[in-house]
N, C-alpha and C positions, 0 to 999 in steps of 0.2 A: 372157178373154185372147185368144181367137180373133178376136173382132171388133176388139180393139185392134190386133192385128197387121195385119188387113186395112186398117183406117183409116190406119195408119202407112205401109203399102206404097202405098196409093192416093195419099196426099199426096206421097210421095217418088218416085212413079213416073217413071222415066227421069231424074230430077234427080241421082240418086246411082249411076248405072250405073258399075260398076268399083270402087266403094267396098266396104269390108268393115266388118262390125260388130265392135267391140272390147269393148263392154260393153252390158248391158241390165239394167234394173231394172223389175220388175213389182210394183206396190203394190195390194193388194186391201183396200178399205176397208169394203165392204158386200157382202152376198149378194144384194142387189136387182139386177135387171137394168138395164143402162145403156140408155137410149133415145136419147141423142144423144152426139156425140163432137166433140172439138175437138183439132186438131193444130197445133203451133207449133214453130218452130225456136228453141230457147232460146239456143243459143250457136252461133257460126260462126267458123271459122278457114280459112285457105287449104287446109289438108289435114284438117280435122275439123269435124264438125257434130253437135249434140245435138238430137234431135227428141223431143218429148213429146206423147203422145196421152192425153187424159183422157176417160173415159166418165162421163156424168151420169145419175142416176136421174130418174124423173118429178118428184120434188120438188126437182130441180136440185142435189142433193147428189152429190159425187164417189163413184162406185162402184168405180173402179179407174183406174190410170194405167200407161202403159208409156213408159219413157224409154230411148232408144237412142243410143249414141255410135257414129258412123260415121267411118271414117278413109279418106282417099284415099291408097292406098299407091303409086299411080303417079307421085306428085309428091314433090318435096323429099326424095328418098332420100339416105341417107348412102353412104359408100363401100362398105359391105357390102350395099347394095341394100335396106335395111330402112327403113321409115318411122320417124320418131322415136318412141321409147318403145314400139315394137311389134316382135314377132318375125315378123310376116306378110311373106311374099314370094310374090306370086302370079305364076306364069308358066305358059306352055302346056306346059312340059316337066316341071313339078313333079308327081310322082306319089307316092302313099303306099306304104310297105313293106306329110208330111201334117200338117197342123196338129195332128191327133191321130194317134197311132200306129194303124195299121190292125190288123185282127184277125189278119193273118198276120205282123205285124211287131211283136212285143211290145216295150215300152220297155226291158226288161232281160232278162237270162237267167233261167232258172228258179232261184228262191232256194234250192231244195233241192240244187242242184248244188254240188259241192265246189270248182269253179273260181271265180275271182273274178267278180263280176257284171260284165257287159259289155253294150255296145250297138253296133249297126251301122246305118248309113243306106243304104238300098237305092235304086237309081236309079228304080225304079217308084214308090216312095213319094215320092221327091223331086219327080217330075213332078206328082203329086197335090197336094203342098204348094204348088208354084209356081202351080198352077191355082187353088187355093182362096184363097191369100193375095194373088194379084195381083202377085207378085214378078216384076219385069222384068229383073233384073240378069243380064247375060250370063255373069258369072263362075260362076253357078250352073248352067251348062249345059256339056256336054262329057263326056268319059270319060277319067279320072274327073272328076267335077264337085266344085267347092267346096261343101261343105254350108252352107246358110244358118245364120247364128248364131241366128236366131229359131226355126228348126226344132229345133236342138239344145236351145234354151231350153224350147220347148214339150214336147219328149219327156221332159225331166227334170222339168218342172213337173207333168205329168199324174199321176204316182204320188202326189205330195204332196197335190194337190188332191182326190184321191179316197181319201186315207188308206191307200193301198196300201203301207204301210211294211214289209210283210213282205219286200219286195225289198231294203229298206235297214234291216236289223235294228238298226243302231247309232243311227239317227236317232230322237230322242225324238218320239213321236207328237203331243205337245202343240204342236209347231211348226206343225201343220196345223189347229189347232182355233181358236185365239183370233185375232180380228180387231181392229185391222188387222194385216196381215202383209206382209212384203217378201221377194221372191225376187230375187236379183241374180246375174248370171253375168258372168264376165270371161273372154274368149276370148284365149288366149295364142298358140296356133299353129293353122293351118288344119287342118280335118278334111275328108276326101274321102269320096265314096261308096265303100262296100265296105271301108272301113278299120275294123278292130275297135278299139273304145275300151273300156278297162278302168276300172272305177269303184272308187274308194276312198271309203268313207263313214265320216265321223268327226264325231260330235256333230251340228252343224247345217251341215256342209260336205260337199259331194261333189266329188271331183277326178277328172277324166277324163284318162287317159294312154294312150299308145301307144309301144311300143319304149322305155320308160323316160322319155319326154318328156311333160311336162304339156301338155295341150291346152286345158283349161278348168277353172275353179272355179265351183261353184254354192254360194251361201250363203243361208240362210233365217233370218229373225229377225222377232220381233214388234216392231211400231212403238210 
């Protein structure tokens, strides 16, 4: 997944500055490493674009793919200031009430805790993610900064890919065993650095919320 993110950011570098990610789908077809990648723009609209990056094995078989829906929220806004079909509203005054998580920034809270599982995105780790991914989008800089959707996706994906389901006791472990498998995330509201996100895990779905408002849904299913 890391290389797919890098290739996607490399292809879209500076082309989509100011845009936000509304949805992403990662499909893993094989455990073989990808040796080459191809990125294409599958769909395009005046305020939306779908990018797809596919990695191929030495035998030219697909190893995995990453599909990303990007939205330009600076154009075609309605009277409430929202882009069509989205709750995103990015402004300099909006404030909240690493490709892989670092050793000092675990993906989730201690599963033995009696509090609901939660996650937080730190500015220091954001800088590392931007460096490793090649993300050039200026909306991911500042204080607080808008957290990249692909970083949220990666932080959620990591426990499943390593079978660390002790953090998510409700999630059936078999969802991380059989290939091919699909991980999809839908981003509903922006998340900012330092903002605590509380997770609700139910069957094959993880919902992230803050102050009673849903920020994202992650779903896992076998293809």
